[in-house]
C-alpha positions in Angstrom: 284.1 109.9 -54.4 280.7 110.2 -52.6 277.6 109.0 -54.4 274.1 109.6 -53.1 271.0 107.9 -54.4 268.0 109.9 -53.2 265.1 107.6 -54.2 266.2 104.1 -55.1 263.2 102.1 -54.2 261.0 102.5 -57.3 263.9 101.4 -59.6 265.2 98.7 -57.3 262.9 97.4 -54.6 265.4 94.6 -54.0 265.4 92.5 -57.2 268.3 94.3 -58.8 271.8 95.0 -57.4 273.7 98.2 -56.5 277.0 96.3 -56.0 278.4 97.8 -59.2 277.6 101.3 -57.9 279.1 100.7 -54.5 282.4 99.7 -56.2 282.7 103.2 -57.6 283.0 105.0 -54.3 281.3 105.8 -51.0 277.6 105.2 -51.5 274.6 106.4 -49.5 271.5 104.8 -51.0 268.1 105.9 -49.7 264.8 104.3 -50.6 263.1 107.7 -50.4 264.0 111.2 -49.4 261.5 113.6 -47.9 261.7 117.3 -48.9 263.2 118.4 -45.6 266.1 115.9 -45.9 267.1 116.6 -49.5 269.8 119.2 -48.8 271.2 117.4 -45.8 271.6 114.1 -47.7 273.1 115.8 -50.7 275.8 117.8 -48.8 279.2 116.6 -49.7 278.1 114.5 -52.6 280.2 114.4 -55.8 277.5 112.5 -57.7 273.7 112.5 -57.1 271.3 110.0 -58.5 267.6 111.0 -58.4 264.3 109.8 -60.0 261.5 112.0 -58.7 263.2 113.8 -55.8 263.6 117.4 -57.0 266.9 119.3 -57.2 266.0 122.9 -57.2 268.2 126.0 -57.8 268.0 126.7 -54.1 269.4 123.2 -53.3 272.0 123.1 -56.2 273.6 126.4 -55.4 274.5 125.1 -51.9 276.2 121.9 -53.2 279.6 123.3 -53.9 281.4 119.9 -54.5 278.7 118.5 -56.8 280.2 117.3 -60.1 277.5 115.2 -61.8 273.7 114.4 -61.7 272.5 111.0 -63.0 268.7 110.7 -63.5 267.0 107.4 -63.0 264.4 108.5 -65.6 263.9 109.8 -69.1 262.1 113.0 -67.9 264.4 115.6 -66.5 262.1 118.4 -65.3 262.7 117.3 -61.7 266.2 119.0 -61.9 266.8 122.7 -62.5 268.9 121.9 -65.5 269.6 125.6 -66.3 271.1 126.1 -62.9 273.1 122.9 -63.1 274.5 124.1 -66.4 275.5 127.4 -64.9 277.3 125.5 -62.2 279.1 123.3 -64.7 277.3 120.1 -63.5 276.2 117.8 -66.4 272.8 116.1 -66.0 272.3 112.8 -67.8 268.9 111.0 -68.3 268.0 107.5 -69.3 266.6 107.6 -72.9 264.7 104.9 -74.9 264.7 102.2 -72.2 260.9 101.7 -71.9 259.7 101.9 -75.4 258.3 98.4 -75.7 256.9 98.4 -72.2 255.0 101.6 -72.6 253.6 100.5 -75.9 252.5 97.2 -74.3 250.7 99.0 -71.4 249.1 101.3 -73.9 247.4 98.4 -75.6 246.6 96.8 -72.2 244.6 99.8 -71.4 242.9 99.9 -74.8 242.0 96.2 -74.7 240.6 96.5 -71.2 238.3 99.2 -72.3 237.3 97.5 -75.6 237.1 93.9 -74.3 236.8 94.2 -70.5 238.7 91.0 -69.7 239.2 92.1 -66.1 235.7 93.3 -65.7 234.2 90.1 -66.9 236.6 87.9 -64.9 235.4 89.7 -61.7 231.8 89.2 -62.8 232.4 85.4 -63.3 234.1 85.2 -59.9 231.1 87.0 -58.4 228.8 84.2 -59.6 227.1 86.0 -62.5 228.0 83.3 -65.1 226.9 80.5 -62.8 223.5 82.1 -62.5 223.2 83.2 -66.1 220.3 81.6 -68.1 222.4 81.8 -71.3 225.8 80.4 -72.3 227.4 83.9 -72.4 226.8 87.5 -71.5 228.6 90.8 -71.6 228.5 93.7 -69.2 229.9 96.3 -71.5 229.9 96.8 -75.3 232.7 94.8 -76.9 234.6 96.3 -79.8 236.9 95.0 -82.5 239.9 97.2 -83.1 240.2 96.2 -86.8 239.2 99.1 -89.0 239.1 101.6 -86.1 241.2 104.8 -86.3 243.9 105.3 -83.6 245.3 108.9 -83.3 248.8 109.0 -81.9 250.0 112.3 -80.5 253.8 112.2 -80.4 255.6 109.9 -82.8 258.9 109.2 -81.4 260.1 105.7 -80.5 257.1 105.0 -78.3 254.6 106.4 -80.7 256.0 104.3 -83.5 256.0 101.2 -81.4 252.3 101.8 -80.7 251.8 102.2 -84.4 253.5 98.9 -85.0 251.0 97.1 -82.7 248.1 99.0 -84.2 249.1 97.8 -87.6 248.9 94.2 -86.3 245.3 94.9 -85.3 244.7 96.3 -88.8 243.8 99.7 -87.5 243.9 103.0 -89.4 246.6 105.3 -88.0 246.8 109.1 -87.9 249.6 110.9 -86.1 250.7 114.3 -85.0 254.4 115.1 -84.4 256.7 118.0 -84.2 258.9 116.2 -86.7 257.3 114.3 -89.5 259.4 111.4 -90.8 259.0 109.1 -93.7 256.3 106.5 -92.8 255.7 105.3 -96.3 256.3 101.7 -95.2 253.1 101.7 -93.1 249.7 100.8 -94.4 246.8 103.0 -93.6 248.9 105.7 -92.1 248.5 109.5 -92.4 250.1 112.6 -90.9 247.5 115.0 -89.7 246.8 118.0 -87.5 245.4 118.0 -84.0 241.9 119.1 -85.0 241.6 116.4 -87.7 243.0 113.8 -85.3 240.4 114.7 -82.7 237.5 114.6 -85.1 238.5 111.3 -86.8 240.0 109.1 -84.1 238.2 106.4 -82.3 241.1 106.1 -79.8 243.6 108.9 -79.1 246.8 108.0 -77.3 249.4 110.4 -76.0 253.2 109.9 -76.3 254.4 113.4 -76.3 256.8 115.2 -73.9 255.5 117.6 -71.3 256.0 121.2 -72.6 254.2 124.5 -72.3 252.4 123.5 -75.5 251.3 120.1 -74.3 250.4 121.0 -70.7 246.6 120.8 -70.5 246.3 119.7 -74.1 243.4 117.5 -73.3 241.0 120.2 -72.2 237.3 120.9 -72.7 238.0 122.5 -76.1 239.9 119.5 -77.4 237.4 117.0 -76.0 234.5 118.9 -77.7 236.2 118.2 -81.0 236.5 114.5 -80.3 234.2 111.9 -81.7 231.3 111.0 -79.4 232.4 107.8 -77.7 236.1 108.2 -78.3 238.7 106.7 -76.0 241.5 108.7 -74.4 244.8 106.9 -73.4 247.6 108.7 -71.6 250.9 107.0 -70.8 253.0 110.1 -71.4 252.9 112.7 -68.7 250.0 113.4 -66.4 249.7 117.2 -66.9 249.0 116.6 -70.6 245.4 115.9 -69.4 243.2 118.4 -67.6 241.7 116.1 -64.9 238.5 118.0 -64.5 237.8 118.2 -68.2 238.4 114.5 -68.8 236.3 113.5 -65.7 233.4 115.7 -66.9 233.5 114.2 -70.4 233.6 110.6 -69.0 230.7 111.2 -66.6 228.6 112.9 -69.3 229.2 110.0 -71.8 230.9 112.3 -74.3 233.8 109.9 -74.1 233.5 106.1 -73.9 236.4 105.6 -71.6 239.9 106.6 -70.6 243.0 104.6 -69.7 245.6 106.5 -67.7 249.0 105.4 -66.3 249.9 108.9 -65.2 248.1 111.7 -63.4 248.7 115.4 -63.0 249.8 114.9 -59.3 251.3 111.6 -58.3 250.3 110.0 -56.0 246.9 111.5 -56.7 245.0 113.5 -54.1 241.9 111.7 -52.8 239.7 114.3 -54.4 241.0 113.9 -57.9 237.8 113.7 -60.0 239.3 110.9 -62.2 239.3 108.5 -59.3 235.5 108.4 -59.3 234.9 109.1 -63.0 232.9 106.6 -65.1 234.8 104.2 -67.3 238.2 105.4 -66.2 241.0 102.9 -65.8 244.0 104.1 -63.8 247.2 102.3 -63.2 249.9 103.6 -60.8 252.6 104.8 -63.3 253.7 101.2 -64.0 254.4 101.3 -67.7 258.2 101.4 -66.9 258.1 99.0 -64.0 258.6 95.5 -65.6 261.7 93.8 -64.3 263.3 93.7 -67.8 262.6 97.4 -68.3 264.1 98.4 -64.9 267.1 96.2 -65.6 267.6 98.0 -68.9 267.4 101.3 -67.1 270.0 100.2 -64.6 272.3 99.1 -67.4 272.0 102.5 -69.2 272.6 104.2 -65.8 275.8 102.2 -65.4 276.9 103.2 -69.0 276.2 106.9 -68.2 278.4 106.8 -65.1 281.1 104.9 -66.9 281.1 107.6 -69.6 281.2 110.3 -67.0 284.3 108.8 -65.3 285.9 108.4 -68.7 285.5 112.2 -69.3 282.8 111.9 -72.0 279.4 112.3 -70.3 276.6 110.9 -72.5 272.8 111.5 -72.6 273.4 115.0 -71.2 270.2 117.0 -71.2 271.7 120.4 -70.1 
């Protein structure tokens, strides 16, 4: 049994163990795989593990011994799942491993925009407090979250975890989802539509999957409907946001700020307009990267492989 891991480093830069995987068969574990090495490294593999290294139809149709693909992620658009299905190769993803971590980073971004802890810490270290004639100062407007409205687009496990935190801040919550569930236990909660959410929300946070409908959802038309001074948060998928439209709205002052953990192209190209946009906080896709979160991912991966070897593949997405 030959097992190939195409891009192991992001999941396990050395603080987790692959010993359990090596016990299952012959293992080839690569930190990263460039495009021109994908086919070569996959040849002869019975099982392939991949995170962001693509497995296209062109590649899959040449892998005649391939039996199973195990993703190191929740998203599965990196694999041509339709082709894998035609070839009789199940593809399993890692669901629901990062819920709390993504919700935590969502509010880290919100709080940095509304409180500016990092900004003010840098100011103090630069000597501005030492030279200040008053006992305090602030470099940006400071905002209480209590009583503000947060609009949540996508209300699966992550969206609901974000709502739980918003409740603790005594925020009003409006949400849009393809499947409206009973949320009668929540105070100050309403289901709504996208137009109303845009018009009424002080903060809009995205936790939706990437589909044809959600690609470019945050565009000029959507932003024009938003409140002046609204805040946009995206920890879902980068292409949900039109980079140029968001940068334009930030630079013009239409939007107060944005907090992004994902971009349309990752890593970003140097000319991405959001890299120089005003009041735009960008983190390098780290919502999932806490040790505990990656450890949970590894455990689910192990369960997926165990289920496959037992003849009952789980978390199959094709």
